[in-house]
C-alpha positions as a Markdown table, in Angstrom:
| # | Residue | x | y | z |
|---|---|---|---|---|
| 1 | Met | -99.7 | 57.2 | 12.6 |
| 2 | Ala | -97.4 | 56.8 | 15.6 |
| 3 | Arg | -93.7 | 56.1 | 15.0 |
| 4 | Lys | -92.4 | 52.7 | 15.9 |
| 5 | Lys | -90.6 | 52.1 | 19.1 |
| 6 | Ile | -86.8 | 52.2 | 19.1 |
| 7 | Arg | -85.6 | 48.6 | 19.6 |
| 8 | Val | -82.7 | 48.4 | 22.0 |
| 9 | Ala | -80.2 | 45.7 | 22.8 |
| 10 | Val | -78.3 | 46.0 | 26.1 |
| 11 | Ile | -74.8 | 44.5 | 26.1 |
| 12 | Gly | -73.6 | 43.8 | 29.6 |
| 13 | Ala | -76.1 | 42.5 | 32.2 |
| 14 | Gly | -74.3 | 43.9 | 35.3 |
| 15 | Ala | -75.5 | 46.3 | 38.0 |
| 16 | Val | -75.6 | 49.5 | 36.0 |
| 17 | Ala | -77.8 | 47.8 | 33.4 |
| 18 | Gln | -80.1 | 46.1 | 35.9 |
| 19 | Ile | -80.5 | 49.0 | 38.3 |
| 20 | Asn | -80.4 | 52.0 | 35.9 |
| 21 | His | -80.6 | 51.4 | 32.2 |
| 22 | Ile | -83.2 | 48.7 | 31.7 |
| 23 | Pro | -85.7 | 50.1 | 34.2 |
| 24 | Ala | -85.3 | 53.5 | 32.5 |
| 25 | Tyr | -86.1 | 52.1 | 29.1 |
| 26 | Ser | -89.2 | 50.4 | 30.6 |
| 27 | Arg | -90.6 | 53.8 | 31.6 |
| 28 | Leu | -90.6 | 55.0 | 28.0 |
| 29 | Asp | -93.3 | 54.4 | 25.4 |
| 30 | Thr | -90.9 | 55.3 | 22.6 |
| 31 | Ala | -88.4 | 52.4 | 23.2 |
| 32 | Glu | -88.2 | 48.8 | 24.2 |
| 33 | Val | -85.4 | 46.5 | 25.2 |
| 34 | Val | -85.6 | 43.5 | 22.9 |
| 35 | Ala | -82.3 | 41.7 | 23.8 |
| 36 | Val | -79.8 | 41.4 | 26.5 |
| 37 | Cys | -76.3 | 40.1 | 25.9 |
| 38 | Asp | -73.7 | 38.9 | 28.4 |
| 39 | Val | -70.9 | 36.4 | 28.3 |
| 40 | Asp | -72.5 | 34.9 | 31.4 |
| 41 | Ile | -75.5 | 33.5 | 29.6 |
| 42 | Glu | -77.2 | 32.4 | 32.9 |
| 43 | Lys | -77.1 | 36.0 | 34.1 |
| 44 | Ala | -78.4 | 37.2 | 30.8 |
| 45 | Lys | -81.3 | 34.7 | 31.0 |
| 46 | Arg | -82.1 | 35.8 | 34.6 |
| 47 | Val | -82.1 | 39.5 | 33.6 |
| 48 | Ala | -84.2 | 38.8 | 30.5 |
| 49 | Ala | -86.8 | 36.8 | 32.6 |
| 50 | Arg | -86.9 | 39.5 | 35.3 |
| 51 | Phe | -87.6 | 42.3 | 32.8 |
| 52 | Gly | -89.6 | 40.4 | 30.2 |
| 53 | Ile | -86.9 | 40.8 | 27.5 |
| 54 | Pro | -87.5 | 38.3 | 24.7 |
| 55 | Thr | -83.9 | 37.5 | 23.8 |
| 56 | Ala | -80.9 | 36.5 | 26.0 |
| 57 | Thr | -77.6 | 35.7 | 24.3 |
| 58 | Pro | -73.9 | 35.5 | 25.0 |
| 59 | Asp | -72.9 | 36.4 | 21.5 |
| 60 | His | -72.6 | 40.1 | 20.6 |
| 61 | Asp | -72.2 | 39.3 | 16.9 |
| 62 | Glu | -75.7 | 38.0 | 17.0 |
| 63 | Ile | -76.9 | 41.4 | 18.2 |
| 64 | Phe | -74.9 | 43.2 | 15.5 |
| 65 | Ala | -76.3 | 41.0 | 12.8 |
| 66 | Arg | -80.0 | 41.5 | 13.6 |
| 67 | Asp | -81.8 | 44.0 | 11.4 |
| 68 | Asp | -84.6 | 44.4 | 14.0 |
| 69 | Ile | -82.3 | 46.2 | 16.5 |
| 70 | Asp | -82.0 | 50.0 | 16.1 |
| 71 | Ala | -79.7 | 50.8 | 19.0 |
| 72 | Val | -77.2 | 49.2 | 21.4 |
| 73 | Asp | -76.6 | 50.2 | 25.0 |
| 74 | Val | -73.0 | 49.3 | 26.0 |
| 75 | Cys | -72.7 | 48.5 | 29.7 |
| 76 | Val | -69.6 | 46.2 | 29.7 |
| 77 | Pro | -66.2 | 46.7 | 31.5 |
| 78 | Asn | -64.1 | 49.5 | 30.2 |
| 79 | His | -61.8 | 47.5 | 27.9 |
| 80 | Leu | -64.8 | 46.3 | 25.9 |
| 81 | His | -66.3 | 49.8 | 25.3 |
| 82 | Ala | -64.4 | 50.5 | 22.1 |
| 83 | Pro | -64.8 | 47.1 | 20.4 |
| 84 | Met | -68.5 | 46.8 | 21.3 |
| 85 | Thr | -69.3 | 50.4 | 20.3 |
| 86 | Ile | -67.4 | 50.3 | 17.0 |
| 87 | Gly | -68.9 | 46.9 | 16.2 |
| 88 | Ala | -72.4 | 48.1 | 16.8 |
| 89 | Leu | -71.8 | 51.3 | 14.8 |
| 90 | Asn | -70.4 | 49.4 | 11.9 |
| 91 | Ser | -73.5 | 47.2 | 11.9 |
| 92 | Gly | -75.7 | 50.3 | 11.6 |
| 93 | Lys | -76.8 | 50.6 | 15.2 |
| 94 | His | -76.9 | 53.8 | 17.3 |
| 95 | Val | -74.9 | 53.6 | 20.5 |
| 96 | Leu | -75.2 | 54.8 | 24.1 |
| 97 | Cys | -71.9 | 53.9 | 25.8 |
| 98 | Glu | -71.4 | 53.9 | 29.6 |
| 99 | Lys | -68.7 | 56.1 | 31.2 |
| 100 | Pro | -65.8 | 56.4 | 31.2 |
| 101 | Phe | -66.6 | 56.0 | 27.5 |
| 102 | Ser | -63.2 | 54.4 | 26.8 |
| 103 | Arg | -59.8 | 53.8 | 28.4 |
| 104 | Ser | -58.1 | 56.5 | 26.4 |
| 105 | Pro | -58.7 | 59.4 | 24.0 |
| 106 | Gln | -57.2 | 57.3 | 21.2 |
| 107 | Glu | -59.9 | 54.6 | 21.7 |
| 108 | Ala | -62.5 | 57.3 | 22.0 |
| 109 | Gly | -61.4 | 58.9 | 18.8 |
| 110 | Arg | -61.9 | 55.6 | 16.9 |
| 111 | Met | -65.4 | 55.3 | 18.3 |
| 112 | Val | -66.3 | 58.8 | 17.2 |
| 113 | Ala | -64.8 | 58.2 | 13.7 |
| 114 | Ala | -67.0 | 55.0 | 13.4 |
| 115 | Ala | -70.1 | 57.0 | 14.3 |
| 116 | Glu | -69.3 | 59.7 | 11.7 |
| 117 | Lys | -68.5 | 57.1 | 9.0 |
| 118 | Asn | -71.8 | 55.3 | 9.6 |
| 119 | Gly | -74.0 | 58.3 | 10.2 |
| 120 | Arg | -75.2 | 57.1 | 13.6 |
| 121 | Val | -75.8 | 58.7 | 17.0 |
| 122 | Leu | -73.1 | 58.0 | 19.5 |
| 123 | Met | -73.7 | 59.3 | 23.0 |
| 124 | Ala | -71.6 | 59.2 | 26.1 |
| 125 | Ala | -73.5 | 58.1 | 29.2 |
| 126 | Phe | -72.5 | 61.0 | 31.5 |
| 127 | Asn | -75.7 | 60.8 | 33.5 |
| 128 | Asn | -74.6 | 63.7 | 35.9 |
| 129 | Arg | -75.2 | 66.1 | 33.0 |
| 130 | Phe | -78.9 | 65.1 | 33.2 |
| 131 | Arg | -79.4 | 65.9 | 36.9 |
| 132 | Asn | -82.0 | 68.6 | 37.4 |
| 133 | Asp | -79.8 | 70.5 | 39.9 |
| 134 | Ala | -76.7 | 70.3 | 37.6 |
| 135 | Gln | -78.7 | 71.6 | 34.6 |
| 136 | Leu | -80.1 | 74.4 | 36.8 |
| 137 | Leu | -76.6 | 75.3 | 37.9 |
| 138 | Lys | -75.3 | 75.3 | 34.3 |
| 139 | Thr | -78.2 | 77.7 | 33.4 |
| 140 | Phe | -77.0 | 80.1 | 36.1 |
| 141 | Val | -73.4 | 79.9 | 35.0 |
| 142 | Asp | -74.4 | 80.4 | 31.3 |
| 143 | Lys | -76.3 | 83.5 | 32.3 |
| 144 | Lys | -73.3 | 84.8 | 34.3 |
| 145 | Glu | -75.4 | 85.1 | 37.4 |
| 146 | Val | -72.2 | 85.0 | 39.6 |
| 147 | Gly | -70.0 | 86.8 | 37.0 |
| 148 | Arg | -66.9 | 85.4 | 35.5 |
| 149 | Ile | -65.8 | 82.1 | 37.2 |
| 150 | Phe | -62.2 | 82.4 | 38.3 |
| 151 | Tyr | -62.0 | 79.2 | 40.6 |
| 152 | Ala | -63.8 | 75.9 | 40.5 |
| 153 | Lys | -63.3 | 72.8 | 42.7 |
| 154 | Thr | -64.8 | 69.4 | 42.3 |
| 155 | Gly | -64.3 | 66.0 | 43.9 |
| 156 | Trp | -65.8 | 62.6 | 44.8 |
| 157 | Leu | -64.6 | 60.7 | 47.7 |
| 158 | Ile | -66.1 | 57.3 | 48.6 |
| 159 | Lys | -65.7 | 54.9 | 51.5 |
| 160 | His | -63.3 | 52.0 | 51.2 |
| 161 | Ala | -64.2 | 50.3 | 48.0 |
| 162 | Ser | -64.9 | 46.6 | 48.2 |
| 163 | Trp | -63.1 | 45.3 | 45.1 |
| 164 | Asp | -59.6 | 43.8 | 45.4 |
| 165 | Glu | -56.8 | 43.1 | 42.9 |
| 166 | Lys | -58.9 | 40.4 | 41.3 |
| 167 | Ser | -61.6 | 42.9 | 40.1 |
| 168 | Trp | -61.3 | 44.2 | 36.6 |
| 169 | Lys | -61.6 | 47.7 | 38.1 |
| 170 | Ala | -58.3 | 47.2 | 39.9 |
| 171 | Gln | -56.5 | 46.0 | 36.8 |
| 172 | Lys | -55.1 | 48.7 | 34.5 |
| 173 | Arg | -55.3 | 46.7 | 31.3 |
| 174 | Phe | -59.0 | 46.3 | 31.8 |
| 175 | Ala | -60.1 | 49.5 | 33.5 |
| 176 | Gly | -57.5 | 51.9 | 31.9 |
| 177 | Gly | -56.7 | 53.3 | 35.4 |
| 178 | Gly | -58.1 | 53.5 | 38.9 |
| 179 | Val | -60.1 | 56.0 | 40.8 |
| 180 | Leu | -59.4 | 58.8 | 38.2 |
| 181 | Ile | -61.0 | 56.9 | 35.4 |
| 182 | Asp | -63.8 | 55.6 | 37.7 |
| 183 | Leu | -64.9 | 58.7 | 39.6 |
| 184 | Gly | -62.6 | 61.4 | 38.3 |
| 185 | Val | -63.8 | 61.3 | 34.7 |
| 186 | Gln | -67.3 | 61.9 | 35.9 |
| 187 | Met | -66.6 | 64.9 | 38.0 |
| 188 | Leu | -64.2 | 66.3 | 35.4 |
| 189 | Asp | -66.8 | 66.0 | 32.7 |
| 190 | Leu | -69.5 | 67.5 | 34.9 |
| 191 | Ser | -67.4 | 70.5 | 35.9 |
| 192 | Leu | -66.1 | 71.3 | 32.4 |
| 193 | Trp | -69.6 | 70.9 | 31.0 |
| 194 | Ile | -71.1 | 73.3 | 33.5 |
| 195 | Leu | -68.3 | 75.8 | 32.7 |
| 196 | Gly | -69.0 | 75.5 | 29.0 |
| 197 | Met | -66.2 | 73.1 | 28.0 |
| 198 | Pro | -63.4 | 75.6 | 28.3 |
| 199 | Glu | -60.0 | 74.7 | 26.8 |
| 200 | Val | -57.6 | 73.2 | 29.3 |
| 201 | Glu | -54.1 | 74.6 | 29.1 |
| 202 | Thr | -52.1 | 72.7 | 31.8 |
| 203 | Val | -52.5 | 70.2 | 34.5 |
| 204 | Ser | -50.4 | 69.2 | 37.6 |
| 205 | Ala | -51.3 | 66.1 | 39.5 |
| 206 | Ser | -50.4 | 63.5 | 42.1 |
| 207 | Thr | -51.8 | 60.0 | 42.7 |
| 208 | Ala | -51.4 | 57.4 | 45.4 |
| 209 | Arg | -52.1 | 53.6 | 45.6 |
| 210 | Arg | -53.4 | 51.3 | 48.4 |
| 211 | Pro | -50.9 | 48.6 | 49.3 |
| 212 | Glu | -53.4 | 45.9 | 48.4 |
| 213 | Ile | -54.0 | 47.3 | 44.9 |
| 214 | Asp | -50.7 | 47.9 | 43.2 |
| 215 | Asp | -51.9 | 48.3 | 39.6 |
| 216 | Val | -54.0 | 51.4 | 39.8 |
| 217 | Glu | -54.3 | 54.6 | 41.8 |
| 218 | Ser | -56.8 | 54.7 | 44.7 |
| 219 | Ser | -56.6 | 58.5 | 45.2 |
| 220 | Ala | -55.7 | 61.5 | 43.1 |
| 221 | Ala | -55.5 | 65.3 | 43.1 |
| 222 | Ala | -55.1 | 67.6 | 40.2 |
| 223 | Phe | -54.7 | 71.3 | 39.6 |
| 224 | Ile | -56.0 | 72.4 | 36.2 |
| 225 | Arg | -55.5 | 75.7 | 34.4 |
| 226 | Leu | -58.2 | 76.8 | 32.0 |
| 227 | Ala | -58.1 | 79.2 | 29.2 |
| 228 | Gly | -59.1 | 82.7 | 30.3 |
| 229 | Gly | -57.3 | 82.4 | 33.6 |
| 230 | Ala | -59.7 | 80.2 | 35.7 |
| 231 | Thr | -58.5 | 77.2 | 37.6 |
| 232 | Leu | -60.1 | 73.9 | 38.5 |
| 233 | Thr | -59.1 | 71.5 | 41.2 |
| 234 | Leu | -60.1 | 67.8 | 41.3 |
| 235 | Glu | -59.8 | 65.3 | 44.1 |
| 236 | Val | -61.0 | 61.7 | 44.0 |
| 237 | Gly | -60.6 | 58.7 | 46.3 |
| 238 | Trp | -61.7 | 55.2 | 46.9 |
| 239 | Ser | -60.5 | 55.1 | 50.6 |
| 240 | Leu | -62.4 | 57.8 | 52.5 |
| 241 | Leu | -62.4 | 57.0 | 56.2 |
| 242 | Met | -65.5 | 58.9 | 57.1 |
| 243 | Glu | -69.2 | 58.1 | 57.8 |
| 244 | Lys | -70.4 | 58.8 | 54.3 |
| 245 | Asp | -69.3 | 59.5 | 50.7 |
| 246 | Phe | -69.5 | 63.0 | 49.3 |
| 247 | Ala | -69.3 | 64.6 | 45.8 |
| 248 | Tyr | -69.3 | 68.2 | 45.0 |
| 249 | Val | -68.9 | 71.0 | 42.4 |
| 250 | Asn | -68.1 | 74.5 | 43.8 |
| 251 | Leu | -67.8 | 77.5 | 41.6 |
| 252 | Phe | -66.5 | 80.9 | 42.7 |
| 253 | Gly | -67.1 | 84.0 | 40.5 |
| 254 | Glu | -66.5 | 87.7 | 40.7 |
| 255 | His | -70.1 | 88.4 | 41.9 |
| 256 | Gly | -71.0 | 85.3 | 43.9 |
| 257 | Ala | -70.7 | 81.5 | 44.3 |
| 258 | Ala | -72.6 | 78.5 | 43.0 |
| 259 | Leu | -72.5 | 75.1 | 44.6 |
| 260 | Leu | -73.7 | 71.7 | 43.7 |
| 261 | Asn | -74.7 | 68.9 | 46.1 |
| 262 | Pro | -76.4 | 70.6 | 47.8 |
| 263 | Phe | -77.4 | 73.2 | 45.3 |
| 264 | Arg | -76.7 | 76.8 | 46.6 |
| 265 | Leu | -76.4 | 80.1 | 44.9 |
| 266 | His | -75.1 | 83.3 | 46.5 |
| 267 | Lys | -74.8 | 86.7 | 44.8 |
| 268 | Glu | -73.4 | 90.1 | 45.7 |
| 269 | Met | -76.4 | 92.5 | 45.5 |
| 270 | His | -76.3 | 96.1 | 46.5 |
| 271 | Gly | -73.1 | 95.6 | 48.6 |
| 272 | Ser | -74.5 | 92.5 | 50.4 |
| 273 | Leu | -74.1 | 88.8 | 49.8 |
| 274 | Val | -77.6 | 87.3 | 49.3 |
| 275 | Asn | -78.8 | 83.7 | 49.1 |
| 276 | Val | -80.7 | 83.5 | 45.8 |
| 277 | Thr | -81.0 | 79.8 | 45.7 |
| 278 | Pro | -84.3 | 79.1 | 43.9 |
| 279 | Ala | -87.0 | 77.0 | 45.6 |
| 280 | Thr | -87.0 | 73.5 | 43.9 |
| 281 | Glu | -89.3 | 70.6 | 44.2 |
| 282 | Ser | -88.1 | 67.7 | 46.4 |
| 283 | Ile | -86.5 | 65.2 | 44.1 |
| 284 | Arg | -87.1 | 61.6 | 45.1 |
| 285 | Asn | -83.8 | 60.2 | 43.7 |
| 286 | Val | -81.5 | 62.5 | 41.8 |
| 287 | Tyr | -79.3 | 59.6 | 40.8 |
| 288 | Lys | -82.0 | 57.4 | 39.4 |
| 289 | Leu | -83.8 | 60.3 | 37.7 |
| 290 | Ser | -80.6 | 61.4 | 35.9 |
| 291 | Tyr | -80.4 | 58.0 | 34.2 |
| 292 | Glu | -84.0 | 58.2 | 33.2 |
| 293 | Ala | -83.5 | 61.6 | 31.7 |
| 294 | Glu | -80.3 | 60.5 | 30.0 |
| 295 | Ile | -81.8 | 57.5 | 28.3 |
| 296 | Ala | -85.0 | 59.4 | 27.3 |
| 297 | His | -82.7 | 61.9 | 25.7 |
| 298 | Phe | -80.7 | 59.2 | 23.8 |
| 299 | Ile | -83.9 | 57.7 | 22.4 |
| 300 | Asp | -85.1 | 61.1 | 21.4 |
| 301 | Cys | -81.8 | 61.7 | 19.5 |
| 302 | Val | -82.1 | 58.4 | 17.8 |
| 303 | Arg | -85.7 | 59.2 | 16.7 |
| 304 | Ser | -85.0 | 62.8 | 15.7 |
| 305 | Gly | -81.4 | 62.6 | 14.4 |
| 306 | Arg | -80.3 | 65.5 | 16.5 |
| 307 | Lys | -76.9 | 65.8 | 18.2 |
| 308 | Pro | -76.9 | 64.4 | 21.8 |
| 309 | Ala | -76.2 | 66.7 | 24.8 |
| 310 | Ala | -73.3 | 64.4 | 25.7 |
| 311 | Pro | -71.6 | 63.7 | 22.3 |
| 312 | Gly | -68.7 | 61.3 | 21.9 |
| 313 | Ser | -66.5 | 64.2 | 20.8 |
| 314 | Glu | -66.7 | 65.8 | 24.2 |
| 315 | Ala | -65.9 | 62.5 | 25.8 |
| 316 | Val | -62.7 | 62.5 | 23.8 |
| 317 | Thr | -61.9 | 66.0 | 25.1 |
| 318 | Val | -62.4 | 64.9 | 28.7 |
| 319 | Leu | -60.2 | 61.8 | 28.2 |
| 320 | Lys | -57.4 | 63.9 | 26.8 |
| 321 | Val | -57.4 | 65.9 | 30.0 |
| 322 | Leu | -57.5 | 62.7 | 32.0 |
| 323 | Glu | -54.5 | 61.4 | 30.0 |
| 324 | Ala | -52.6 | 64.6 | 30.8 |
| 325 | Ile | -53.4 | 64.2 | 34.5 |
| 326 | Tyr | -51.9 | 60.7 | 34.5 |
| 327 | Lys | -48.8 | 61.9 | 32.6 |
| 328 | Ser | -48.3 | 64.7 | 35.2 |
| 329 | Ala | -48.7 | 62.3 | 38.1 |
| 330 | Glu | -46.2 | 59.8 | 36.6 |
| 331 | Ser | -43.6 | 62.5 | 35.7 |
| 332 | Gly | -44.0 | 64.7 | 38.7 |
| 333 | Arg | -44.2 | 67.7 | 36.3 |
| 334 | Glu | -46.8 | 70.0 | 34.9 |
| 335 | Val | -48.2 | 68.9 | 31.5 |
| 336 | Lys | -49.3 | 71.2 | 28.8 |
| 337 | Leu | -52.2 | 70.3 | 26.5 |
| 338 | Ala | -52.0 | 71.4 | 22.8 |
């Protein structure tokens, strides 16, 4: 007898839910979205009608109270991640929470504690971990194909962002920060995950703000020392004055280099540097497929009870590093992590 579908409620009917999450669930035969919740009830109704979702509501407590909902997908602004996640977990639901997971490691810690107390799956929606090229790169690093990594660099720079000081993303009390918590947390997580989540020893950082956005940083750079002697640099920005955005992870080892976006692998072999990049199938949309793989994995974890590949505990670790980066930028000094 086939197991029942996992019944999901999506809280937050914005772009990430409409473009990525809800379509990804619709491709699964193991899950179905049965409710969408948004304080803007007209938006919720439009999304429900568009995707054939039976329930639209502005009341998250209604979602938490329903016994016929197994999991909640949290796609709301950052300041609501912790209360929505903890509320869902305490009502017995499994939770997938969008990045940056929370505004601080303290909030994230409370979310993880709620999952442990209630025995529910809590997964951080770090979709870049589910990119085929990123997973292939991690496999090469795990196998030490380029030897010990001694230097890594990562960044994400985008063209002038369209939001202004009225947007929640430009208000620290809602977002928790600026470009670091928006783009930086994603590249920091991806890089540390590829490297095997090494312990971070110290960080040194600097940030800058655009004149029209005084509350949060619009660009940032950080120098991160890792246990074992390796270093990682991070650069992020909302105000790139070039023709297109770019994001990257570059890893340099004792016997070669591995690059992401585009994927490249070079190894020293018999005294020569050789391009050993494997032939890969053309991927129609790496970004979209990463969300589909992420959500399929979440549903599989809910059905099987196994630990997710992006657990909330690792989101806490990444947010602790991000917190240290902010402290370093504010103080102008290197910050040590315990």
